[in-house]
N, C-alpha and C positions, 0 to 999 in steps of 0.2 A: 117731359123727360122720361117718364115711365114708359111712354109709347116707344121712344127710341131704344130704351133698355130692352124691352120685350122683342123689338125687331132685331136688335143686335144678338140677343140670346138665341132667337130662332135661327138666325143666320149661322151662328156657330154650330148649333145642333145639325143644321142642314148640311154643313160641310162635313161634320163628324159622321153623320148618317150615310153620306154618299160613299165614304171610304171604309166604313165599318158596319155595314148593314147587318151582317151575321151576328156581330157582337151586340148590336142594338136589340135584335130579337132576343138574344140570350139575356140581356138586361131585363127586358119586359117579362120574359118567362120566369127568370130568376126571382123577380119581384112578386110575380103571381104565386110562385112556389112558397115564398116566405109568408105571404098573406095567409096561406092555408094553415099555418102552424099556430095552435093555441099557445098562449104564454103562461097560463097558470096551471097549477096542479092541486088536487085536493089535499088538504092537510091530513097527515097520518103520523102515528107514532113511529119514531125512527128505529126502534128495536122491537118490531112486531112482525110475527110471521104472517105471510099473506094467506096461510092456510086457514080453513075453517076450524072451529073448536074441535078438540079431540074427543073421540068416543072411547068408552071404557072397553078395553079388550086386552089381549095378551101383551101387546107392545106397551100399552099405557101402564099396566101393572109392573112390567119389567122396568120401564123408564122411571116410574115413581121411586123405585129402589135404587137402581144403578146410578141415576143422575144425582143422587145425594152425595156421590163421591166427588162431585165437582163444585166449584164455588157457586154461590147463589148469583143469579143474573140480576144485576141492578138496572132498573129502567133509567136511562139517562134523562137528565133534565132537558126538556124540549127547548131548543133555541128559538130565535125569532123566525117567524114565517117568511116565506118568499115575498108576500105582499108587503110586510113590514120592511124587509130589506130593500125592496124596490122603492118604497116611499122615502126611505132614508138615503137613497142613492148608493147603497152598499153593493159591492161587487159580489155576484153569486158564483162561488167556486165549485168545481166538481169535487165531490166527497168520496174518497176511496176508503172504505171501512174494512177492517179485518175482524172477522167473527172470532170470538173466544172459543176455546175448546168446549165449554159448557153450552154456548149458543149453537155451535155446530151440532152437538149431540141432541140438544132439544129439537132442533129442526129435523134431524134425521128420524128420531123416534116419533115426532108428531106426524111426519109424512108417512111413516110405516103404519101408524095407527089408523090412517085414513085410506091408504092405497097400498095394500100388500096382500099376500096370500093368506095372512093370518088376521086380517082386519075384522073378521067375524068370529074369531076364536078367543075364548077366555082362558085364563090361567086355571089349570086343574089337571086331572089325570093322575099320573104317578105321584106328583107333588101338588100340594096346595100352597096358597100364599103364606100360610103360617110356617110351613116347613122352610120355604125360601128365606123368610125373615130370620127364623130361629137359628138356622144353620149358616147364616151369613153368606149366602151364595153370591149375592149381588151388592150387598151393602153391610158394612160392619155396624155393630150396635154401639160400641164405645168409640171406635174410630171409624168414621164412614168409609175410609179408604182401605181398611183392613178387611178384605172379603175374599172369597175363593176366586172370583172372577179375576181380581187383580193379580192373583198368584199364578194363574194358568194362561192368562191372556197374552198372546203374541200377535194379535191381529194388526194388520198394516193399515186398514181403512176403518172409517167410522161405521160403515155398514157391516164390516166384518165384526166389529165389536157388538153391534146390535144383533147380528145373527148368532154369535157365540153366547151372548147373554140370554137370548131367547131359547137356544138349545139347552143351556144349563138349567133353565127353569122348567123345561119340558122334556125330561127323559122319556124314553119309550121302553116298552116291554116286549116288543116284537123282535124275535131273534134274527129274522131275515134282515130287517132294517139295520139292526146293530152290527151284524156281520158285514153288511155293505159299507157302513161308515168306517168300520175298523179296517176293511180292505183298502179304502180310499186313503186313510192315514198311512197305512203300511206302504202303499205305493209311493206316496209323496216322500216318505222317509228314505226308501231304498233307491228311488229313481232320482238321482241328483239333477239331471238335466230338466226333468219335469218340475222339480222343486224350484230350481233357479229361474226357469222360464215363467212359471206362474207368479213367482215373487216379483219378477221384473214387470210383468203386465199389471199386477196390482199396484206396483210403484207408480205407474202412470195415473192410476185412479187417485192414489194418495196425493200426488202432486197437484191435482186439480180439484180436490174436494172443496176448498175454500170458495172458489168461484162457482162451482156447480151448485153447492147448497145455498149459495147466496141468492139464487133465483127464487128460493122459497122464503126469502126475507124481504120485507117491504123496503123498497128504495126510499132514500131520504127525499123530502119534498124538494130540496134544491136540485138533486139529480133528476127527478121527474121533470122539473121545470126546464132543465137544460136538455134533456132527452127530447122533449117536445119540439125543440128548435131544429132537429134534424129529421123530423118525420112530418108527414102530412097531418091533416086534422083528424079528430076523433069521430067525426060523423061516419055513418055506415059506409057510404060509397068511398070516402077518403081512407077509411080504416083498411079497406081491402088493398089499397095501394101500398099501405105500410108493410104488407107481407109479400109485395111483388119486387123481386130483385131488379127487374128492368125499370119499373117506375121509379124506384128509389135511386137507382144508379143514374138515370137520366136527370132526375130532380137534383141530385147532389152535384153532378158535373155541370148542370146549367147554373146552379148556385155558385160553383167555383168560377164559371165563365163570367157570371154577372159581377162577381167581386173583382176578377181580373180586368173586366171592362171598366169598372169603377176606378181602378188604379191607373189604367193605361188609356182611358178614353180621350181626353183633351188635355194637352200639356198646360201647365200652370200659366205659361205665357199667353195662351189663347184665352184662358179665363180672365186673366188680369187685363187683357187688351179690350175687353168689353167696355170698361169704364172710360178709358181715354177716347174710345170711339164716340161715346155720347158727347164728350167735351168737344171733339173735333167737329161733329155735326152742328152743335150749338154755335160754336165760334164762326163756322163757315156761313151759317144762316144770318148771324148778326153782321157779318162783313158783306153780305149780299152776294156771296159766291157759293151757291149750293154745292154740296159735296155728296157723291154717291156713297151708299152704305159700304160697298166693297172697298172703295178707296179710303174712306174714313177708318174702316177697320184695319186696313193695311198700314195706315199711318200710326194707328194705335199700337200695333205690334212693334213697329220700329221705335216708337217712343219707349215702350217697355224695355226693348233690347238696349236702347241707349242708356236707360237707367241702370240696367244690369252691368253694362260695360263700365260705367263710371263707378258703380259700387264695387266692381271687381278690383279696381285699383286699391281700394281701402280694405277690402275683405280678403284679398289674396292670401291663401295659406296652402303651401305645397302638400300638406297632409290630406287635403280634401281629395276625394276620389275623382272629382271632375277635373282636377288639375294634373292628372296623370300625364306625364310627357311635357308639362309646362314648367319651364325652369326660371321664369322671371315674370314680373308684373307686366312688362311690355308684351311678353308672349301671350299672357292671358288676355290682354286687351286686343291683341291682334287676332286671337282666336275668335273672340266675340265679334269683332269687326268683320271678319271673313264671313261668318254666318249671317250677320246683318246685311251685308252686301248681296249675298245669295238670295235672301228672302226679298230684299228690296227689288232685285231684278225680276223676281217672280211677280210682284205686285205691279210694277211700273211697265214692264216690257211684255208680260204674258198675262193670260187669265189666271185667276187665283186657282192654283193646283197644288195645294199643300198636302201631299199624299201621306199615308200612315208611316211609310218607311222613313221619309224625311222628318216627320214629326218625332219619330222615335229617336232619330239621330240628334235632333235638336234637344229633345228631352234629356238625352244622356249628357249633353254638354252644358245644359243650364240646370243647375242644381238648386233646390230650394234653399240650401244652406248659404247660397251666394246672396240671398236677399238680406238686407240689413234688418236688425231685430226691432228697431224702434222707428216710429214715424219721424222723430227729430233727426236721427242719423240718416234716414232715407232722404229727407229734405236737403240736408247738408251735402250729401254725396251726389245728388242729381241736380242740384242748383249750380250749373256751370257758370252762370252769370251772377254778379253781385246781387243780393236780394233787393237792395234799394233801387237798382236800375231797372227792375221789372215793374211794369204797370200793375196796379192792384188787381185788375181783372185777370191778368196773366198769372199772378201769384195764387189767386183763388182757384183758377182752373188747375194749376199745377198741384196745389194742395189736394184738390178733389181726385186728381188722377192717382197721385201717390197713395193717398189714404185709402181710396177704394181698392186699389190694387193690392195693398197690404192686407186689407180685410179679406178679400177673396182668396189670397194666397194662404192666409191663416185658416180660412174655412176649408180649403182644399187639403191642407196638411192635416186638419182634424179629421176630415172624412177618410183620408188615407189611413190614419191611425185606427179609426173605427173599423174600417174594412179589414185591415190586417188582424186586429184583435178578434174580430168576429170569426174570421177564417181560422185563426189559431185555436179559438175555443171550440169551434166545430170539429177541428182535427183532433183535439184532446178528447172530445166526446166520442167520436167514431173510433179512436184508438182504444179508449176505455171499453167500449162495447166489443170491439174486435178482440181485445185481450180476454174478456169474459168468454166469448164464443170460442176462442182458441182453446181455452181450458175445458170448455164443454166438449169440444171435438176430441181433445186428448183423453178426457174421461171416457168418452164413447169408444175410442180406439183401445183403451185399456180393457174395457168390458168385452169388446170384440175379440181381442187377443186372448183374453182369459177363456172365452168360449172356445176359440179355435184350439187352444192347448188342451182344454179339458175334453172336448169332443173327440180329439185324436187319440185319447187314452182309453183303453178298454175298461178300466176301473172307474175313472171319473165321468165318462160319458153316460153312466147310469144315473147320475144325479138328476132327479126330476125337474128341478128348478132351472136346469140349463135351457129348457125350452124358451124361457123368458129372454135369455141372452141371445138365442137364435133369432128372435124376432127383430133384433137390431140390424139384421141384414135386409130388412124390409119384409113385411108380411101383410097378408090380407086381414089379419086380426088387428093390425094397427089402424089408426085413423089415417085418412089421406094426408092430413096436415102433418102428422108425426112422420110418415114416410117421406114427405117433402123435406122435413127438417133433417132427417137422416141423410138424404141425398145431398143437401147443402153442405153438411159437415164433412163430407168426403172430399170436398174441393181443397186445393192448395191454399185458398184464402185463409184457411184455419190451421195452417202449419207455420211454424217459425214465429216471427214477431209481427206486431201490428205495423202496417205500412200505408202511406198515402196512396201508393200505386195499387193497392188491393182493390178488388171490386167492392166498393163501399156499399152498393145496393144490396149485395148478398149478405154483407155483415149486418146491416140494419134489418133486413127482412128476416134473417135467421133469428135475430134477437127477439123480434115480435112473435114469431112462430114459437120460439122456445118458451116465451112467457105463457102462451096458451096451451101448449102441448107437453109441458114439462112433467106433469104427473104420470105420463105414460112411460117415463123412464124408471119409475119406482120399482116395478117388478124385476127389471133387469138389474137395478142397483142392489136389490135384495138378494138376487141370485149370485151376483158377484161377491156379495158379503158372505154368503154361505161357503163359497170356495175359499174365501179368506179365512173363515172359521176353521175349515179343515186344515188349511196350511198352518194356521196357528197351533193346532194340536200336533202337527208334524214337527214344528219348531220346538214345541215343549218336549217331545220325545227325544229330539236331537240334543237339546240342552242338557238333559239329564242322563244321556247315554253313558257318560264316563264319570258320573258323580257317585258318591258312596251309597246314595239311594236313588231310585229312579222310578220310571213308569213302565208298565208292561201291558201287553195285550191280554184282555180278559178271555177266559174260556167260558163259553156259554153252554149249558147242558139243559136238556129237557127231561124233566122227571115229574112223577105224580105228586111229589112233596118238595117243598123248598129246601135249598141247600146253599151254604156258604163255606168256602174253604179259602182262607186268606193267609198267605205265607209272607211274612216280613212286610206287612202293610205299615204305612206311616201317615201322619197327619201333615198335610202341606202347610198348615199355619205355623208349624215349627220349622226353623231354619234347617235346610238339608244337611248342613255340616255338623249339627248337634242332635238332630231328631233321633229318637230311639224307635226301632222297628219292633213289631209284635206279630204274632200269629194267632189265628182263631179258627175253630171249626164249629159249624152249626149244621144240624140236619144230616150229618153223615151216619154211617153205620155205627160208629163208636160214640157219637155225640148227639144229644137231643137238639130240638129246634131252638131252644131258648137258653139264655145265660143270665146269671146274676153276677155282677162284678162288685166286689167290695174292696175297700181300701180307705186309708185316712185322707183327710184334706191335703191338697197339693200333691197327692201321689200320682195323679194322671188318669183317674177314671174317666172324667169327662173328655179328656183329650183322646183316649182310646175309642170311646163311643162315637165321638164326632168324626174321628179318622175313618172308622168303619163306614159310617153313613156317606162321607165324602167319596170314599172308594166306590160305593154302590151308585152314587149319582153320576160320577164320571164314567163308570162302567156302562151304565144304561143311557149315556149321552153319546159317547164316542167309542166305547169298547176298549177304553184304557183305564188304568187304575194306578194309584201310587202304591205299588206293591211289587214284590218280586214275582208273585204269582197270585192270581185271583180266579177262582172258579165259582160260578153262581148260576142259579136258575133266575132269570129276570123276574123282577117283582112288579106286579100291577100297581101296588101302592106302597109308598114309603112314608112312614109317619114319624113324628117326633113329639115327645111330651117333655119339652125342655123349657126352662126359664119362664114358666107360667107366671103371669103378673095379674094383679087385681085390676078392676075397672071401677074406680070410685065414682066416676060420672054416671055409670049405669047402675050403681048400687050393688056391684058384684065384688064380693070379698075374694081373697086369694084362694081359699079352699073351694069356694063356689066356682071360681074360674077353672080350677083343676077338675072338679066334678063334671063340668060342662065339656071340657076337653076329653075326658075319659069316655063320656057318653058318645061323643062324636067319633072317637076311635073305634069303639065297639060297633057302632052302627056301620062304619065304613068296612070293617072286616066282615060283618054279617052280609053285606051287600055283594061281596065277591062270589064268583062262581068257584067251584071246587078246584078247577085248574088254574085259578088266578091266585097269586101269592101276595102276602103283605109282610113288611118288616117294620117293626115299631121300636124306637129307641126311647127309653125313659131315664131321666136323671133326677133322683131325689123326688119321686112322685109323692104327692099328698103331704108335703111338709108344711102346708099352710094351716095345720091344726096341731093339737098337742101330740107328742111323739107316739103314745100308745095307740091312739085312734088312727094316726097317720100310717103307722106300720100295718095295722089291720086292714085299712082301706087299700093300701098298696098291695098287700098280700092277695086279697080277694080279687082285685082288678087284674093283677098279673096272672093269677090262676085262671081267670075268665078268658083272657086273651090266649093263653096257652092251650085252652081247650079246643081251639080251632087248628086242625091239622095243616091248613094252608097258611098259618101265621107263624112269624118268628118274632121274638122279643129280646132286646138287649136292655137289661135293667141294671143301672148303676145306683147303689144305695148305701146309706149308713145304717139302715135298720137291720140288726142282726137276725130278726125274726124271718126275714125274706130268704135267708140262706136255707131255711127248711123246705123251700119249694123243690129242692133237688131230690128230696125223699120220695116224691111221687114219680120221679123218672122223667118229668117234663123239662126240667132245668138242669144246667150244669153250673157249678160254682167256679168262678174265676176271681183272682185277686191281683191287685196292684200293690206291691209291698212298699213300705217305708221302713228303713232300718234305723233303730236308735243305737248309736254307738255308746261305748262305755263312758265317754266324756260328755254324754248327753246330746251331742249334735245329731242331726238327722241326715241320713243318706237316702236319696230318692233314685232308684234304678229305672223307674218308669217302665218296668217290664211286666207284661201280663202272663200269668201262669195259673194253672189249676189250684184251687184251694180257697180258703176263707181267711180274710184279714180281720183281726180283732183289735188292732192297735188304734188308739185314739191319741192324736197329737195336737189337740186343740190348745192345751196349755203351752206346749212346746212352741207353737206358732206365735202365741202371745209373747213369749220370752224372746223369740227371735226378732220380733218387731219392737222390743223394748217396752211393751205395754206392762209386762210383769217383770219383776226383778228376780 
């Protein structure tokens, strides 16, 4: 029996091969293509950057502070592995994850710490890490989100944030550089078309950041497993094909053809007819009338058609697609009979010539749904004679025919479902990959547009980092692989939405190349971020243009000695609708280099000192300041002696910590050249010991700093002894008054004016808070 089965099967394939030779080749090639694809993927943490460990540099120091503003990233609990899911028969679905704001920024800063212009630069220069922390430039102390960066940031992109944070932490003292930056911001503020065009280009980048940065995030194990199903193997020679548009396109389309062939190769009728063919041959041999294989197979087809015709009487349903144009059961039977007669003529009158077109027509008219669902129903509907009148051998043969036919039909239906599901999943995977690459292409277009806009402007084209953006046009400085990727991304394949009709090979190849060449985008991304940082400052200037307080462009002067002239400066940490402005002169003809600021608690001494330092930081970063007018000589070093704390773990008391900081400040000023200037702010220095000793230490230390002609000191204190520093002519006394009214209440003007404040309101504050009655 098995011999006859194999012969019949071979005969069917012979017929199929005769008329579909090309698709047969496609099936074989498609199967070969599938064999090359590994099914597994190495297990990896789902939320883990694919980048190596970060090195300590400028960006890591900045990130360690700035990223505290965002929620802590929680490592997700690892789900079952792909192997476990496969063993349990679970379906592996494509996982589309959205990175959180914290994850995106961690990825960006991690990338910049490895591959950027500043990867070998450490925080230092005008500011040190202590200044950045104490002045809350990037991270608040009590509230991590209350910091200067959050108050001035208008960046559109994550790399814009990174550039702005890096620039805030690294002010410069070079006047030429500062004037260039200032001119860039002025141009962006006054040139509305330039402002809008650049903002729109950066908007393209913003829209695609999620997918772009996702390439530096390790894909889930499930996704890796699924991706492997649309690529060749990972061996060296096959991996090369994974980056070939032609190879992947041919492989993909052959795979599609193979699936199509699997759906359209041999109609269910021809499959089902194999089994009755065996029965016909056996019966003919037992009857002594040998039957040819061709004739036996022809009779088998007619028997299957007869069963369908009889079943149609019972299963007729006008809602079925196959019944379109059929209005009655008799019409359905007539339709089946007509086809049966045509095929019968072919078998009995001519040679077997069942062409593809005719099989396709037959397949359209014989629908799987027409088959009965159970063997019992099948037996009843095809048993045209009473069961008792049939010989036992005939009933057995009939049972074999119907049963085998039903099994083959079920198998064919299952394979059809499997093929459709497989193609659907492949399409989902390629669409997912194309969607990611469309975002990459959009990101690159945004960077290219940003470059074109900036390069066409006389002020912006002087930005040195633009060279990195220029290389996106293709450059000998790029790797050949990176240039290939840039060329791929220019095609229409990566515009609009994912489509089955796109060149899938280009999509898959670009994805593989992107995985290997992605780091080469970093310098361009960093440069685009710098443009965004400048635009952010222009937005800040525009935002405050019509408010009661605002920002102005700083006047830089070059002198032999340091100078500050601040008119109506204000502290950005105070809401602009209530903040009080103040003015201060230092190092001018009428005023010495140094000031002592006195005033009671809550009067605003610290606010004034910090406001002045913030103005200097912004002035030496972008050439702007929160003031009506600010004129300065740039400072090589900005220092602060604020909020000194003890270090119990190191065995350092508060006073010892203050002494060490004072030593550091003195050494820093001594190391400066005569034309290099420093400005140091101190608030309640040496209050870690008893008042008399603290006052004396603070006096001596301030006097020592003031002895340097290239140094300036802003000293806020409660020690009345320090007001005597003015007597030597090196300091000027200023005060922040608090007025006690007749009813005992306190009025706080928060105004800075010349003079000395002697008012103590400690007990008043205790009464205000209800501590004392």
